[in-house]
N, C-alpha and C positions, 0 to 999 in steps of 0.2 A: 503494499499499500504505499502510495507516494505521500509527500508532506501535506499536498493540498487536499488529497483525499482524506487524510487523517483529520484535519482541520474540519472538514465539512461533516465528517461523521461525528466528531466531538460536539459541533454544533447542533446535529440532528437530534441526538439523543438528549443533549441538554434542553433544547427549545421543545422537542416533541412531548417532553413529560414522561420519558421512560426511565428517568431516575426518580426514586421516592425513597423516603426514610420509613423503614418498617419497625414499628414498636408493637411487641407482643409479649404475652406470656404464655408458656407452656405447661400443662398439668399431666399428672400420670394416674388416670383412674383404673379402676379394675373392670374387667369385662362386664361385671354385674351391677356397676355403678350407675343409678338412675341419673339423668341429665340434671344440672343444677337449676335452681330456680332464678333464671336470668332476669326475669321481670323484676325480682327484688333488689338488683343493684340499684344503687343511688343515681338517679338521672335517666335511668331507663324507663321510658313511658310504655313501650309495647316490644313485643318479640315477634319477628316475621317468621313466615313458613319455612321450614327446613327445604334446602335445595341440595339433592343428591349430585355428587360429581365423581368421576372415575379418573383419578391422576395417575399418570405414568411417568416416572422421572429417571434419568441417569445422571449420575453425579460424575464430575471429571476433577482429577487431580494428578499430579506426578506420583510415581511409585512410591516415592519416599513420603507422600502426603504433605508436600510443602505448603499446600494452601489450608489444609486441615490444621497444621500446626499453628497457622495464624488465625483461626477461627473464621477463614473464608470458605464460603460454599460456591460452586460452580455447577449449575445443572442446566439439562434440557428435558423439559417437561411438556407432555401433551395432555389434553383435556382441561377443563375448566376455564373460567374466562381470561386468565392471563397466561394461556400457553405460550411458550416460546423458551429462550435461553434467559437464565437469571443468574446474575453475579451478586453475592451479597457480602459486603465488607463490614466488619464490626465498628461500631462508633462508641457506644457505651453498653454495659450489660442490658440485654434485652432490647437493645435498639441497633439496627442495622441499615446500611445504606445500600438498596437494590437497584442495579442497573440492567435493563432488560434489552433483549434483541430478538428478532423474529426468528421462527423455527429454522428456515431454510431448508435446503433439499438434503444436504449430507449430514447424517446424524451424528457422525464422529467428528466433523470439522467445527471446531469451536470458533465462533466468529471474531474476525481480526480485532475488533475493538476490545472485546473482552479479554483476548489473549494478550494484547498490549497492556491492558490495565493491571494484569497480574505477573508480568514478565519479571518485575523486581524480585518477586518470590520464587517462580518457576525456574528462571534463569535459562540454562541450555537444555533443561530436562523437558521430555514431552509430556503433553497432557493426555491422559487415558482414562477410560471408565474404570471407577473404583466401587460404585454400588448402584444397585438397581432397587428403586422403591416404587411400590404400588400402593395407592392410597384410595381407599372408599370412604369419601368425605361427605357428611351431612353438615351444610353450612347454613347459618342462622343469622339474620341481621338484627342488630340491637339497635332500637330508634329512640331519638328525643321526642319531646311532645311537639316540637315544631316539624317533625318529619325528617330530620337529619339522621344520617346513619353514624351511629356512635362508634360502633365497632362491629366486628364479624366473629361469630363463635363457631368453631369448627368441632365437629366430634369424628374423629379420624380412627379407622380400622387400617393398620399398615402391616404389609408385609415386605421385608427388605431382605436383599441377597447381597452381602459383600462380594466384591470382585477381586479382592485382594489376595486372600486366602481361601482354599475350598472349605466351605461351612455349610450347614443346613440354614435354609431361610428362617429368619426370625419374625415374630408377629406380635404386635402389641396394640394397644388402645391409648389415643392421646387426644387431649383436649386442647384447644389453642383459641386465644382471644386476642385478635390483632385489632388495634385502634384505626378508626376512619377519622371521623370528625370529633371524636370523644376526648375528653381531658385524661391525662395520665393517671389521675386519681382513681377513675374507673377501673384500671388494672389493680390497684391496691384494693379497692373494695371488693373486686372480684376475688382475690387472694384470700381475703378474710372470709368471704362466703364459702368458698371452696373448702378452706381449712376447717370451718365449722362442720362440714359435711364430710370430713376424713380425706379429702383428696389434697394432695400436696403439690407444689410447684416442682416441675420436673428438675431433676439434678443435671440433666444434660442439655447442651445449649441447641441441639438440633436433632432430626431424624438421623441425619447422616452420622452423627456420634454414635447413636444407638447401633444403626446398621452395621457400623465398622468394628463394634464391640473392642475387644482389647487392643486392636491395631490402632485405635484411634489416639493421637498424640497426647500427650499431656499438656497441661497448661504451659504456656511459654514463661520463660524465667521474668520475674520482673526487676525492675531497677531498685537499687539500695535506696534507703532514706538517710541521707546524711545528717550526722550529729556534730556538735562541736566537740565533743569528748569521743566520738566514734573515730574509726580509722580514715586517714586521708584518701584511701582507696575508694571509699563510698563517694566522696565527692567527685573525683575524676569519673567514676563508673556511671554515676547518675547522669553526669552531663553527656557522657558518651552515647548511653541510652536514648537521651532525648535527641541528639543530632542523627544518630542512625534512624531513629523513628521518622524524624523530619525529612531525611534523603529519601527514604522509601515512600513517605507519603506525596512528595512531589514528582517522583519519577514518572508516574503515569501521566500527569499533567504536562510534563516536558514532551512526552510522546504524542499527544494529541494537541500541543501548541496551545495549552491553557495560559491565560494571562499571568504573568509573574512567575510562573512555575520554574523557568530556568534560573532566574535571579535566586529564589529560595532553595532550589537544589544545590546551587553552587554555594549559597551562605553556609547550608549544612556541612558540605564537604571541607569548606574553609574553616569552620568552627571544629569540625573533628580533627583536622590536621594541626589546628592551633593548640587544641587541648593535648594532642599527643606531644607536642613541643613544650608547652607549659610543665606537663606532668611526666616528662621524659625521665627524672630522677626516680620516679616510682615504678618505672617498668622496665622490661627487657629491652635494651637499647636496638638490638638486631630487628626484631619483629615491628617496632613501632616506626624505625627509619623506613623500611618497605612500605608500611601503610601510609606514611606520610607522602612518600614519593608518589604513591598511586593516587592517593587524594589529590595531590597537586596535579597530576595528569588529568583527572576527572574534571576538576573544576575548570582548566584550562580548555579541554575539549568541549564542553558545553558551553562555555562561558564566552566564547569569541562571538557568537551571535548577539549576545546580551550587549557586549560592548560596543558592537557596530549599531545596533539599535539606539543606544545612548547618544553615540556621535551623530548620528542620522537625525534623530530629534533635536539636538542641539543646533546642528547647522540649519535645520528647518526653521526653527524659531529665530535664528539671526537674519536668514534671508527675509523672512516676512516682516522683519522689524526695519529691513533696508528700505530706503527712498526708491522708487522703480527706476529712476534715473540713473543710479549708481550701480545697478546691476546690468553690466554690459555683457552681451553674449548669453548662451543657454546655460547659466551657471547652475540654477536649481535643477535642471535636467541632468546635467553632467554628474552633479553629486548623487542625485537619486539612482542614476544607473550604476555609477560607481559602487555606492555603498549597497545598493539593493543586491547586486551580484555577490558581494562579499558576504553579506547576511544570509542570502539563500544557500551559498556554499558552506558557511560556517554551520548553519542549521543541519544541513545533511551530514556534516562531519559529526556534529554533536550526536545526532541519532544513530549514525554508525557506531560511535563509541558505546552508547547505551545498549546496542545490540551486540556487542563484541564480548568474547569469552574473557578478555582482560578485566571488562567492568564486572562480569559475573563473578570472577574469581576474587575480585575486591569485595563485593558483597559477601562472598563466603568466608573471607577472611575477617571482615567486621563482625559477622555473626560469631566465628571462633573466638574472636577477642573478647566479646561481650559474654560467651558461654564460660570462658576459662581464661580470665585476664592475666597476661604474664607479668604480675606485679612482683617487684622485689620487697626486701625486708623493710624497707623505708615506708611502703605504703600502709604499713600497719601502724605507724606513728600517729598520735593525736592529730585530728584534722585542723584545729584551730592554728596551731602554732606551725605546722608543716605546710598547710596551703598558704596561710598568710606569708610565710617566707617566698613561697613560688611565686605568688602575686607581686610581692615587693620586687623580686628578681626581674619581673616583666616591666615594672615601673622604671627600675634602674636602667633597663635596656632602652627604654623610650628617651630618658634624658641623655643618654650616650647618643642616640641617634640625632637628637636636637643639636648637640654639641658639634657633630660632625657636619651639620648645615654652615654652622658659623665658621668652620674651618675650611670649607669648600670655596674655590676661587673659580668665577665664570658662571654664566647662566646655565649651562649644559650640567656641570658637576653638582650645581645646587639642586637643580631640578631631580637628578638622581636621588641626592641626598633627602630632599623633601619627601620622595616616594618611600624612602626606607623609613623615614618618621611615621608615614601613614600605615605602613604595615606594622611598625611596632605599637602604634595606637591601637591599632585592630586587635593585635594579639593580646594586649592589655586589657580591652575591652572584654574579650571572650573569657579571659582568665578570671576577671571581676565577676562576669555572669556565672561562671562555673561555681565561684566562691560564695555567691548569694545566699544559698540555703543556710550557711553558717554565719555569714558576716552581715546579712540583713541590709538595712539602709545604707550602711557604709559602703558596702560592695556595689549595691545600685548606683549610688551617687559616683563612685569611681568610674563605673562602666559608662555612665552618661557623660561624663566629662572627656573620657577617652573617645566615645563615639562623636562628640562634637568636633574634636580634633580630626578624626578619620573622615568625617564629612566634608570639613573645610578643604582637607587635602585631596579628597577624592574629587572636589570640584577643580582643584588645581591639576590634578593628574589628568581629568578629562579634557582640561584646556591644552595641556601638552600634547596629548594624543590627537586632538582635533587640529592643533596647528600642524602636525606632522600629516595629517591627511590632506590638509588644504595646500602644503607643499607639494605633495604628490599630484594632487588635481592640477595646481598650477602649472607643474612641468609637464603633465600630459597635455594641457590646453596649449601651452607655448609650442610643443612638438607638433601640434596639428595646426599651428599658425592661427590659434584663438587668441583672445584678448586675456591677459592676466591680471588686469587692473581689480577686478571684483574680488578675486581670489586674495590678492595682496591686502586690500581693504578689509576683509573679513579676517585675514591672519593678524591684522593689527588690532582690530576690535578683541580677537581671541586672546592676544598678548595682554591686552589690558585686563580682560576678565581673570586672567591668571596672576598678573600682578596684584590685582584686587584680592584674590583668594590668599596669596602668600602675604599679604598684610594683614589679613583677618587672623590667619594662623598665629603670627607673632603676638598680635594683641590678645587673642585667647590664651596664648601660653604665659603671658605676662600676668593677666588678670585672673585666670580661672584654670590654672593648670591642676591636672589630676591629684588629689590628695591621698597620702598613704593610708592603708588599713592600719587599725591598731588592734593588737591581740595580746598585749602584756600590760 
């Protein structure tokens, strides 16, 4: 599927309403239990007549159940009003984001959009049928007094066959209440009603979990909760968990060209790389060095399109602000053609990177790091002092970078030195963010001050790159016997913006430089 087609498909399923948030509770009645008194649930005015449905679903996953391990389900179901392919992604307990696609002709061909949305979990592994579930369902609508459907109650008789290992089919009865226009309190009231009648909430999250039985993966490992007197490793690992989760969250968005997804994925990769640098004394150097290099590659591979987009927008704004008589020649067209081509090529390269074995192995390595962190003995030391010192080291690194700017001579070396200050400020910001669970407001204030410097110098760096682009375009225009006047003017305006950003940095550094954390 090409880039344009991916974008169209993303817009289609977003705008066509085939994405919904599913909120439901499941219950485990016995075969002999009578139906609950649904009309006694608060807010339910009347109960509709039962509608019988025959549902036939095949669930897909990798042989290692990579989706089930993340509590994701992917199925092809026939029968009922919502026949089709369904991808369900967990949001919170009892709440899932459901994305649908039409059935299509090939029963074993997972729709490309859904395959792309789970590729960050399946990676190079093939999706295969893992369970076959047939459901004889009696569905009943619960109505409010104004006629609105509050929820759907389903009485399911289920027959399931695991396709992972040979086993006899399993059979059970299940009740399900799924919200429509009703409040979440309705589910709590239903829990109370059914508990009083001796029917408990199901201990398993889905029919698939029961169908797979002992093959169903255990709950994924949770991030530790850092404490001031706890080990420093908890601070590092908690932050790593957050950023790996963010990277995986935004991966599908990059694939379908969702707004801001590239930026957010790259930020997650940079935060991970920065954390590995800040906490390097707590971990095995060899493994973290490899991870940092691969995260740098990833951020660069997907980020070029974003960088070009920023320059493109910057130049467009400048051109729109110029008096028409000062735009000599097809300047706007040449800029759009040049940067448009680069952006298209960069996006293609970024998507190729996300489809590569190198990226999948990086994801495997990140998962392995979280599952068995290669911490050293230093990681077991008290978090407050240990993390405080590591953040302090990042602050000293920033001060050293600022001093290097003062000693640099010439515009070019100073530009490079200021870029190093920006990178140091960014690393301090991320270190302070990681430390916030144990340093609270102190850490938040430090992160904010570092972010201010980062943003000022980010504007400065954008100016440097934009000027380089304008020089390239001016040279191309001159080679084609075009007029370089407008490019020279834009370059001068951009240089002024860069000088203003440089001045803002010095002012911020003098008036509101980041304040050190206090832990003693």
